[in-house]
N, C-alpha and C positions, 0 to 999 in steps of 0.2 A: 254224624253229619255227612262224611264222605260216602258212606254207603248209599245215602239217598241220591247222591249225584251220579254214582257209578251205575246203579241199576237202570235208570232211564237211558243212559248211554248204551248199555248192552242191548236194551230193547230196540233202540234205533239201529244199531249195527246188525241186529238179527232180522230186521225187516227185509222182505224180498225187494229186489230191484224191479222197477216197472219199465216198460218200454218208453214211457214219457221221460224218464231220467236214466237212460241206458248207460251213459258214460263211455268215453273212449278209453280203453286200457292205456296206462301210461307207458307200457313197454312196447308200443307199436314200432315195428322196424321202419327205418327211414324209407326203405323200398316200398312199403305199403302206401305211404303218402305219395311218393314219386310215381309209382306205377298206376295205382288205382285212382288217386285223386286228380290225375291229369285229365280224366274224362268225366268224372262224376265225384260226388263227395266220397270220402273214404268212410264207407258205412261202418258203424260200430259192429263188431263181429257178433255181439249178442243178439242181433236182429234176426239171425238165422241159426239153424241147428247144424251140427257137424256134417251130416249127409249132404245138405245143400251146399255148404262151402266146398266139400270134396268134389261135388259135381261141377261147380263153377270153376274151380281151379284146374280141374282135369279137362275142361273144354274151352280153354282160353283162346284157341284158334277160331272159335265161333262164339265169342262172348257177346250175346245179345245182338248179333248182326255185325260185329266188328272183330277183327283179329287183334286180340290183346296179348298175344304170345310174348313171353319173356324168357330170359336164360334160365336154365334148370336150377341154378343155385338160388336165384331170386324167387323163383316160383316155389321152391321148397321152403324157403324162409317165410314167405308170406303164408303159405298153406299151413305150416306148423303153428304159426301165430294165430291164424283164424280158427283152427281147430281147438287150440288151447282156450280160446275165449268165446267159443260158440255158445249159443243159448243152451242151457241145460235144464231149464224148467219147462214142463210140458206146454205151458201156455205159449211160449215163444219158440220152442224147439220142434214143434209139429212140422212135418215135411211141407215145404212150400212148393206148390205146383209150379212147374217151369223154372224152379230155383229163383223165383221172384219174391222179394220182400212184399211187394204190393199185392201178392196173391195169398198171403198168409191170413188165416182167420182173424188174428188180432188186428192186422192192418185194416182189413175190410170193415171190421166192427168199429174201429176208431175213426174211420173216414166215411161211414155210411151216410152222414148228413151232407157230404160234399156232392153237389150235382155234377153230372157227367161233363157238362160244358165248362165247368171251372177248370178241369184238368187240361183243357185245350187252350187256355188263355196263353198269350204270348209270354207273359211273365212266369208261367208255370211249366207249360209244355207237356208234362206227363206226371203221373203219380209218383214216379221214381225220383223226381226232382225235389227231394225233401227240403232243401235249403231255400226253395222259393217261398215257402210259408213258415218254415221253422228256421229262424235266423241262426240258431246255435246247433243245428243238426250235425254239423261236423264234429262238435264236441260231444255228441250223443244226448243232447238236451232237446226233447220233444214236448216240453210242458205246454199244455193247452193255453196257459196264460200268456205265452210268448208267441202265439200264432198271429201272423199278419198275412192274410190272403190278398195277393195282388188283384187290383180291380180290373186290370187289363192283361 
């Protein structure tokens, strides 16, 4: 009887993680939340590959139009954590043009039905504002069942 319960459990554990349920690693350094989430959600590191995270962290003085520089110790701590948890499946680790999650092939495919004018709504502002439509984005939950697109 126990064998019948254990086998399905192993099958579930072996299933690949999808971007819709990326999950935020539990070992996130406090500095990641303090530094990164002060301007935007603390994106789950599995949304980009290692090369993109390296590029982002090495260019914090010009981080998407803002100077997001931090002390060397904090930068190193966050960088190491991002690289440790970066996407490693081809589907998600493909190089993102301009180091933007919103330019990845999987992001474009998942949002292809969103009209261009939707991104400019006051309640959304840009495709990078995941939490505008995905209430649990900060937890790494992007399930389609939980999407609520602001009307304005």
